[in-house]
C-alpha positions in Angstrom: -14.6 -1.4 27.5 -11.1 -1.2 26.2 -8.8 -4.0 27.4 -5.9 -1.6 28.0 -7.0 1.9 29.1 -3.4 3.0 28.5 -3.4 2.0 24.9 -2.7 4.8 22.5 -2.8 5.2 18.7 -2.0 8.8 17.9 -3.8 10.1 14.8 -2.8 13.3 13.0 -5.4 16.0 12.2 -4.6 17.7 8.9 -6.7 20.7 10.0 -5.0 21.7 13.3 -1.7 19.7 13.0 -2.1 17.9 16.3 -1.8 14.2 17.1 -4.7 12.9 19.3 -5.4 9.5 20.6 -7.9 7.3 18.6 -10.2 6.9 21.6 -10.7 10.6 21.8 -11.4 10.8 18.0 -14.0 8.0 18.5 -15.8 9.8 21.3 -15.7 13.2 19.6 -17.1 11.7 16.4 -19.8 9.8 18.3 -20.8 12.9 20.2 -21.6 14.6 16.8 -23.1 11.7 14.8 -24.6 9.3 17.3 -28.0 10.9 17.7 -31.6 9.9 17.2 -31.0 6.2 17.2 -27.9 6.4 14.9 -24.6 5.0 16.0 -21.0 5.3 14.8 -18.2 2.7 14.7 -14.9 3.2 16.5 -12.2 5.0 14.5 -9.9 2.0 14.8 -12.6 -0.2 13.1 -12.9 2.4 10.3 -9.1 2.6 9.9 -8.8 -1.2 9.7 -11.6 -1.5 7.2 -10.2 1.4 5.2 -6.9 -0.4 4.9 -8.7 -3.1 2.9 -11.6 -1.3 1.4 -10.7 2.4 1.0 -13.5 3.3 -1.5 -16.1 2.0 0.9 -15.2 4.5 3.6 -14.2 7.6 1.6 -17.4 9.5 2.5 -17.1 8.7 6.3 -16.5 11.9 8.4 -14.7 12.2 11.7 -14.4 15.0 14.2 -11.0 16.1 15.6 -11.2 16.2 19.4 -8.6 19.0 19.6 -9.9 21.6 17.0 -13.5 20.1 16.7 -13.4 20.3 12.9 -15.2 17.7 10.9 -13.2 16.2 8.1 -13.4 13.3 5.7 -11.6 10.2 6.7 -9.5 10.5 3.5 -7.7 13.5 5.1 -6.4 11.3 7.9 -3.1 9.9 6.7 -3.0 6.1 6.1 -1.3 4.2 8.9 0.6 0.9 8.6 -1.7 -2.1 9.0 0.7 -3.7 11.5 0.4 -0.6 13.7 -3.4 -0.6 13.5 -3.5 -4.4 14.3 -1.2 -4.0 17.3 -3.4 -1.3 18.8 -6.6 -3.3 18.0 -5.1 -6.2 19.9 -4.3 -3.9 22.9 -7.8 -2.5 23.1 -9.6 -5.8 22.3 -12.1 -7.0 19.7 -15.1 -5.9 21.8 -14.0 -2.3 21.6 -12.9 -2.4 18.0 -16.4 -3.7 16.9 -18.4 -1.5 19.3 -20.7 1.2 18.0 -21.3 4.4 20.0 
């Protein structure tokens, strides 16, 4: 699915203090919230959208793959748009827009 399987975007968890790859955050969040016909967007999609429309995503919750704690997206530190776009280009548009 991802163009580059080696692509990494390390995201900080404010609960456990660890940095974990975006892909793992996406899978962990999907494992909790993608049930009974519901699906969740990739975390990179949410982070890119949040860069432009922060209020729209303030209630979105994610799950840390390291400590398994659920936290609101607003507790994930904002990242530079250029860094997000570079990662999005590495993994490809199909992955960014995919729902799990």
